[in-house]
matplotlib code that plots the C-alpha trace (Angstrom):
import matplotlib.pyplot as plt

x = [114.0, 112.3, 109.9, 107.2, 106.9, 103.6, 101.6, 98.0, 95.8, 92.2, 89.6, 89.4, 93.2, 93.1, 90.2, 92.1, 95.2, 93.1, 91.5, 94.6, 97.7, 101.2, 103.1, 105.6, 109.0, 111.9, 114.9, 118.2, 121.1, 124.6, 126.7, 125.8, 128.5, 127.9, 126.1, 124.2, 123.0, 121.9, 120.1, 118.1, 117.5, 116.1, 114.0, 112.3, 111.1, 110.2, 108.4, 104.7, 103.2, 103.4, 105.2, 108.4, 110.4, 114.0, 116.7, 120.3, 123.1, 126.4, 128.6, 128.7, 125.7, 126.8, 128.0, 131.3, 131.7, 135.2, 136.1, 136.0, 138.5, 141.6, 139.8, 138.9, 142.5, 143.5, 141.0, 138.8, 135.8, 134.3, 134.6, 130.9, 129.8, 131.6, 129.4, 125.7, 123.7, 121.7, 119.1, 118.7, 118.1, 116.8, 113.3, 111.7, 114.6, 115.2, 118.8, 120.8, 124.2, 126.2, 128.6, 127.6, 129.4, 127.6, 125.0, 123.3, 121.3, 119.9, 118.1, 117.9, 119.4, 122.1, 124.0, 124.8, 127.3, 126.1, 128.7, 128.1, 125.2, 124.3, 124.4, 121.2, 119.9, 117.9, 115.6, 115.1, 113.5, 115.9, 119.5, 121.7, 125.5, 127.1, 129.8, 132.3, 136.1, 139.0, 142.4, 144.7, 148.2, 151.3, 153.6, 156.1, 157.8, 156.5, 153.5, 150.9, 152.5, 153.4, 151.1, 147.6, 145.1, 142.8, 139.6, 137.6, 136.6, 138.4, 141.7, 141.3, 140.7, 143.8, 146.0, 144.9, 145.5, 148.9, 150.1, 149.3, 150.6, 153.8, 154.2, 153.7, 156.3, 158.8, 158.5, 159.8, 162.9, 166.2, 166.7, 169.6, 167.3, 166.9, 163.4, 162.4, 163.2, 161.2, 158.2, 158.2, 158.4, 155.2, 155.2, 152.3, 152.4, 150.4, 150.0, 146.4, 143.7, 143.3, 147.0, 147.6, 144.6, 145.7, 149.3, 148.4, 145.8, 148.1, 150.9, 148.5, 147.5, 151.2, 151.9, 149.0, 150.2, 153.8, 152.6, 151.6, 154.9, 157.7, 160.1, 159.7, 161.1, 159.1, 162.2, 162.2, 158.9, 159.3, 156.6, 157.4, 155.0, 156.1, 154.7, 155.7, 154.6, 156.1, 153.2, 150.5, 146.8, 146.1, 142.6, 143.9, 146.1, 149.8, 150.0, 147.7, 149.6, 152.9, 151.4, 150.4, 153.9, 155.5, 153.0, 153.7, 157.4, 157.1, 155.4, 158.3, 156.5, 158.5, 157.0, 159.2, 158.2, 159.2, 160.0, 158.9, 158.7, 160.7, 160.5, 158.9, 160.2, 159.9, 159.2, 162.4, 161.5, 163.7, 163.1, 164.0, 166.2, 168.5, 167.1, 166.1, 164.1, 162.3, 158.7, 156.2, 153.3, 153.1, 149.9, 149.0, 146.7, 148.0, 144.7, 141.6, 140.3, 136.8, 135.7, 136.6, 133.1, 132.3, 134.1, 131.5, 128.8, 127.8, 128.0, 130.5, 133.6, 136.2, 140.0, 139.9, 137.2, 134.5, 130.9, 130.2, 127.4, 125.8, 125.1, 121.7, 123.4, 122.1, 124.5, 125.4, 127.0, 128.5, 125.7, 123.1, 121.3, 121.0, 117.4, 116.8, 120.4, 122.0, 125.2, 126.8, 129.8, 133.3, 132.4, 131.1, 132.5, 130.1, 130.7, 131.5, 129.4, 130.7, 134.1, 135.9, 136.6, 139.6, 139.6, 136.0, 134.7, 133.6, 136.4, 135.8, 134.9, 132.1, 130.6, 129.9, 128.8, 126.2, 124.7, 124.7, 122.9, 120.1, 119.7, 119.9, 116.9, 114.9, 115.8, 115.0, 111.5, 110.9, 111.8, 109.4, 106.7, 107.5, 109.1, 112.4, 115.5, 117.7, 121.4, 123.9, 125.7, 127.6, 130.4, 132.9, 132.0, 135.6, 137.9, 138.3, 140.8, 141.4, 145.0, 144.8, 143.0, 142.7, 144.4, 142.8, 142.9, 140.1, 139.9, 137.0, 137.9, 140.6, 139.7, 142.1, 142.0, 144.3, 144.6, 141.9, 139.2, 139.7, 139.5, 136.1, 134.9, 136.1, 134.2, 131.1, 130.9, 131.4, 129.2, 126.4, 127.3, 127.2, 123.9, 121.0, 120.5, 121.1, 124.7, 125.2, 124.3, 126.6, 129.6, 129.1, 128.5, 131.7, 133.6, 132.1, 133.1, 136.6, 137.0, 136.1, 137.9, 140.5, 140.5, 140.2, 143.7, 143.0, 144.0, 142.5, 144.9, 143.8, 140.6, 142.5, 142.3, 139.5, 139.5, 143.2, 142.6, 139.9, 141.8, 144.9, 143.2, 140.4, 140.6, 141.2, 140.3, 143.0, 144.6]
y = [-92.9, -91.8, -94.5, -93.5, -95.6, -97.5, -95.8, -97.1, -94.8, -95.2, -92.6, -91.5, -90.9, -88.9, -86.8, -86.2, -85.1, -82.5, -81.1, -81.3, -80.9, -81.7, -78.8, -77.1, -78.9, -76.9, -77.2, -75.9, -75.4, -74.9, -72.9, -70.6, -71.3, -73.3, -76.2, -74.3, -71.5, -73.9, -76.2, -73.3, -71.8, -75.2, -75.8, -72.5, -73.8, -77.3, -76.7, -76.2, -73.3, -73.8, -77.2, -76.2, -73.3, -73.1, -71.4, -70.8, -70.0, -68.4, -65.7, -64.1, -62.6, -63.9, -66.8, -66.4, -67.8, -69.0, -69.7, -65.9, -65.1, -65.1, -62.7, -60.5, -60.4, -59.5, -56.7, -58.4, -58.7, -56.3, -58.0, -57.4, -59.2, -62.4, -62.8, -63.5, -61.9, -64.3, -61.7, -60.5, -64.0, -66.2, -64.6, -67.3, -68.4, -67.2, -66.0, -66.0, -64.3, -66.5, -69.4, -72.9, -74.0, -77.2, -79.7, -82.2, -84.3, -86.6, -83.5, -81.9, -78.6, -76.4, -73.8, -70.6, -68.0, -64.5, -61.8, -59.1, -61.1, -64.2, -67.6, -68.9, -72.5, -73.4, -76.5, -78.3, -81.3, -81.7, -80.5, -79.9, -79.8, -77.6, -75.6, -76.1, -76.0, -73.9, -73.4, -76.3, -75.3, -77.0, -76.0, -74.1, -71.2, -67.9, -69.1, -68.1, -64.7, -63.8, -65.7, -65.0, -67.5, -67.4, -68.8, -65.7, -62.5, -60.5, -62.3, -61.7, -58.0, -57.8, -59.6, -57.2, -54.1, -55.4, -56.3, -52.8, -51.1, -53.0, -51.6, -48.1, -48.5, -50.2, -47.5, -45.0, -47.0, -47.3, -50.3, -51.5, -51.6, -55.0, -53.9, -53.1, -56.7, -58.1, -55.9, -57.0, -60.7, -62.7, -66.3, -68.8, -72.1, -74.9, -76.1, -77.2, -75.4, -72.6, -72.0, -72.0, -69.7, -67.3, -67.4, -66.9, -64.2, -62.2, -62.5, -61.2, -58.3, -57.5, -57.3, -54.8, -52.8, -52.4, -50.3, -47.6, -47.7, -46.4, -46.7, -50.5, -52.8, -55.9, -58.1, -56.9, -58.6, -62.1, -64.7, -68.1, -71.0, -73.8, -77.3, -80.3, -82.8, -83.5, -81.9, -79.2, -79.4, -83.1, -82.6, -82.2, -84.4, -84.2, -82.7, -79.9, -79.3, -79.1, -76.5, -74.4, -74.5, -73.6, -70.7, -69.3, -69.6, -67.5, -64.9, -64.8, -66.9, -69.8, -73.0, -75.0, -78.7, -81.4, -78.5, -77.9, -74.7, -75.2, -71.7, -68.3, -66.5, -62.7, -63.1, -64.9, -68.2, -71.2, -74.1, -77.7, -77.2, -74.8, -71.7, -68.6, -65.6, -62.7, -61.7, -59.3, -61.2, -64.9, -66.7, -70.1, -72.4, -75.8, -77.6, -77.4, -79.1, -79.7, -76.8, -77.5, -76.9, -80.5, -81.5, -79.7, -82.1, -85.6, -86.9, -89.6, -88.2, -89.8, -89.5, -86.1, -84.9, -84.9, -85.8, -89.3, -89.7, -92.2, -91.6, -90.2, -87.4, -88.7, -88.7, -92.2, -94.1, -97.1, -98.7, -97.0, -93.9, -91.1, -89.9, -86.3, -85.4, -84.5, -83.2, -82.0, -80.1, -79.9, -80.8, -84.2, -87.6, -88.6, -91.8, -91.1, -93.7, -92.5, -94.0, -90.8, -89.7, -89.9, -92.8, -93.6, -90.2, -87.0, -84.5, -81.1, -78.8, -76.5, -79.0, -81.6, -79.0, -77.4, -80.7, -82.4, -79.4, -79.5, -83.3, -82.9, -80.5, -82.9, -85.9, -83.9, -83.0, -86.5, -87.8, -85.4, -86.7, -90.3, -90.9, -92.7, -90.6, -90.7, -91.5, -88.9, -89.9, -87.2, -87.8, -84.9, -82.8, -81.7, -78.9, -75.4, -72.7, -69.1, -68.2, -64.5, -62.4, -64.5, -67.6, -70.7, -74.5, -77.0, -80.7, -83.1, -86.7, -87.1, -83.7, -80.9, -77.4, -74.5, -70.8, -68.4, -71.0, -72.6, -69.1, -68.5, -71.9, -70.8, -67.5, -69.1, -71.9, -69.7, -67.0, -69.5, -71.2, -68.0, -68.3, -65.8, -63.8, -60.6, -61.7, -63.2, -59.9, -57.9, -60.2, -60.4, -56.6, -56.1, -58.3, -56.3, -52.9, -54.2, -55.0, -51.4, -49.6, -52.1, -53.9, -51.9, -51.8, -49.3, -50.0, -48.9, -50.3, -47.9, -49.9, -52.2, -49.3, -47.1, -44.9, -44.0, -40.7, -39.6, -40.7, -38.9, -35.5, -35.7, -33.1, -34.8, -33.4, -31.2, -30.4]
z = [177.2, 180.4, 181.8, 184.2, 187.4, 187.8, 190.5, 190.7, 192.8, 193.9, 192.8, 196.5, 196.6, 193.4, 194.7, 198.0, 196.1, 194.1, 197.3, 199.4, 197.1, 198.2, 199.8, 197.6, 197.4, 198.7, 196.2, 197.4, 195.0, 196.4, 193.9, 191.1, 188.5, 185.3, 186.8, 189.5, 187.1, 184.4, 186.9, 188.3, 184.8, 183.5, 186.6, 186.1, 182.7, 183.9, 187.2, 187.2, 189.1, 192.9, 192.4, 194.1, 195.4, 194.2, 196.2, 194.9, 197.3, 196.1, 197.5, 194.0, 192.2, 188.8, 186.8, 185.0, 181.4, 181.9, 178.3, 177.7, 180.5, 178.2, 175.8, 178.8, 179.9, 176.3, 175.9, 173.4, 175.6, 178.1, 181.5, 182.4, 179.2, 180.3, 183.3, 183.7, 186.4, 188.6, 189.5, 185.9, 184.4, 187.2, 187.6, 189.7, 191.9, 195.4, 195.6, 198.8, 198.9, 201.2, 201.5, 202.6, 205.7, 206.5, 205.1, 207.3, 204.8, 207.4, 208.9, 205.4, 206.7, 205.3, 207.2, 205.2, 206.3, 205.5, 205.3, 207.9, 209.5, 211.3, 209.7, 208.3, 208.4, 205.3, 205.3, 202.1, 200.4, 197.5, 197.5, 194.4, 195.0, 192.3, 194.1, 191.2, 191.5, 192.7, 191.3, 192.2, 193.3, 194.7, 197.6, 195.4, 197.2, 196.1, 194.1, 196.7, 197.1, 193.5, 191.1, 189.9, 188.6, 185.5, 187.1, 187.9, 186.1, 188.8, 188.0, 184.3, 184.8, 187.1, 184.6, 181.9, 184.1, 185.2, 181.7, 180.5, 183.7, 183.3, 179.8, 181.1, 183.9, 181.6, 179.0, 181.5, 182.4, 180.6, 178.3, 180.6, 183.6, 185.2, 186.4, 182.8, 181.7, 184.6, 183.8, 180.1, 181.0, 181.4, 182.6, 182.4, 184.3, 182.8, 179.2, 179.2, 177.3, 179.9, 180.0, 176.3, 175.6, 178.2, 177.0, 173.3, 173.9, 176.1, 173.5, 170.9, 173.3, 173.9, 170.2, 169.8, 172.8, 171.6, 168.7, 171.1, 173.0, 170.7, 173.7, 173.7, 171.1, 170.1, 170.8, 174.5, 175.2, 176.6, 177.0, 178.7, 179.3, 181.8, 181.3, 183.3, 180.7, 177.3, 175.3, 175.6, 175.1, 175.6, 174.2, 170.7, 168.4, 168.7, 165.2, 166.3, 169.5, 167.6, 165.2, 168.2, 169.7, 166.3, 165.8, 169.2, 168.7, 165.6, 167.8, 170.2, 172.8, 174.2, 175.6, 178.0, 177.9, 180.4, 182.8, 186.3, 188.3, 191.5, 192.9, 192.3, 195.4, 195.1, 191.3, 190.6, 188.8, 189.0, 186.6, 186.8, 183.8, 185.7, 183.9, 185.8, 184.9, 186.7, 186.1, 187.5, 185.9, 186.8, 185.8, 187.3, 185.2, 186.3, 187.0, 189.2, 192.3, 193.7, 195.9, 199.5, 200.7, 199.7, 202.9, 205.0, 203.8, 205.0, 201.4, 200.3, 198.5, 196.3, 196.7, 195.0, 197.4, 194.7, 195.5, 194.3, 191.8, 189.5, 185.8, 186.7, 188.7, 192.0, 194.9, 195.9, 198.8, 197.0, 195.0, 197.2, 195.9, 198.6, 198.1, 197.3, 196.7, 193.3, 192.0, 188.7, 187.3, 188.6, 192.2, 191.1, 190.2, 187.5, 185.5, 181.8, 180.0, 176.6, 177.5, 176.9, 180.5, 182.7, 185.2, 184.1, 185.1, 183.2, 183.0, 184.7, 181.8, 180.6, 178.1, 180.8, 183.5, 181.2, 179.8, 183.2, 184.8, 182.2, 182.6, 186.4, 186.4, 184.2, 186.5, 189.7, 188.3, 187.1, 190.5, 192.2, 189.8, 190.6, 187.2, 186.5, 185.8, 182.6, 182.6, 181.4, 178.3, 176.3, 173.9, 173.7, 170.7, 170.3, 171.5, 170.2, 171.3, 170.6, 170.3, 169.6, 167.0, 163.8, 165.2, 166.6, 166.9, 166.5, 167.1, 166.7, 166.5, 163.9, 162.3, 163.2, 162.0, 162.8, 161.9, 160.9, 160.1, 163.6, 165.1, 163.4, 164.8, 168.3, 168.2, 166.6, 169.2, 172.2, 170.9, 170.7, 174.0, 176.0, 178.0, 177.4, 174.2, 176.1, 176.8, 173.3, 171.7, 174.0, 173.3, 169.5, 169.3, 171.2, 168.7, 165.9, 167.3, 168.1, 164.4, 163.6, 166.5, 167.6, 171.0, 174.2, 175.8, 178.5, 182.1, 185.4, 187.9, 190.6, 190.9, 193.3, 195.9, 194.7, 197.9, 197.6, 195.8, 198.2, 201.3, 200.1, 199.7, 202.3, 205.0, 208.4, 211.9, 213.4, 210.0]

ax = plt.figure().add_subplot(projection="3d")
ax.plot(x, y, z, "-o")
ax.set_aspect("equal")
plt.show()
């Protein structure tokens, strides 16, 4: 329960406040992903007129709903429907397209790099650090050059284009061609939720694709997932995870447990088991790390370079609260008071980011109004995964469901969780039309270099 601070004021002080109101608070939000978008969205609803000015800084003009990325890659969701436009939905927030390069909280100033222009310095009264996370990789030869992540909408679109493009190229090659086998081999590294969903959805898409390629046999398509641990999907029970492995094996998708990737040089993958394979599509999903921009601030960080916070989402230095500084989401180390976290902290996932952001907005407004903040306590509601059309896995406590019912749960949960009714309607409408018309398996690989056609045929001086 939120408890107001006692704040006795004389009639003269009250009269002065009415005549000479406080200047508008300047609230600066760094990062427009889950936590940043939801914080700004909630602040717009909570703040009184002229109480504060909210500014959100992000290099991208949209928030990505990351649970939909595997379905985007598999052609089940239109890419634009998996993102939420900042300008379309944040009506009262000032938006700055830029990247934070420095925060000096003592002076309450943030330096923002603007592409194509001079850096800006933004002064603030309250700052919210919600810069999110980046893909975590390891120094394995070839990964930086050959692999692609599954963290952004652009990556999901590229994976979809490359999968379909590889089918096109393979269909034109002889069955004895080494290059054909490479093109029809897809490898995913990482057996967490992101990896398994991407792996299973792409396997489902490949099964749908092969129907349109009479030149390619189903048995030629190879899918491999590499997981260093002895099991997949630690968020679900062992029984559920084993069912997922068995289901994927029946779909000709092989999971290599207790196996490490030692090299991916030039697309040739070497495994710790001694196995080797070649692939033109290597997808890396082996974890996330706090966004490096946190290092450019004067806030305390933990060993994983996350911004340290208390349960009220205030940034702290040991036991001391740093006034007017807040954080949430993947960038932050927030104590998990429910007891379900890792190392005592909330795990980096969408459930926590969204709920933390909503509470952060409430606490920030309460602090401005000299009221006490509320601590964040959220017990994980469960985990749900889509594993291709009609197949899913669901876990809540000891209850585990698999198959079609779990898939319905998956679509129902994420359809409701997608922010804004406009985006919910677009996503659900797309699912409906896919049932009628089939998933969209078209590819536009030329988008990587959209000027190539024009440049090729443009008349040049002297010719």
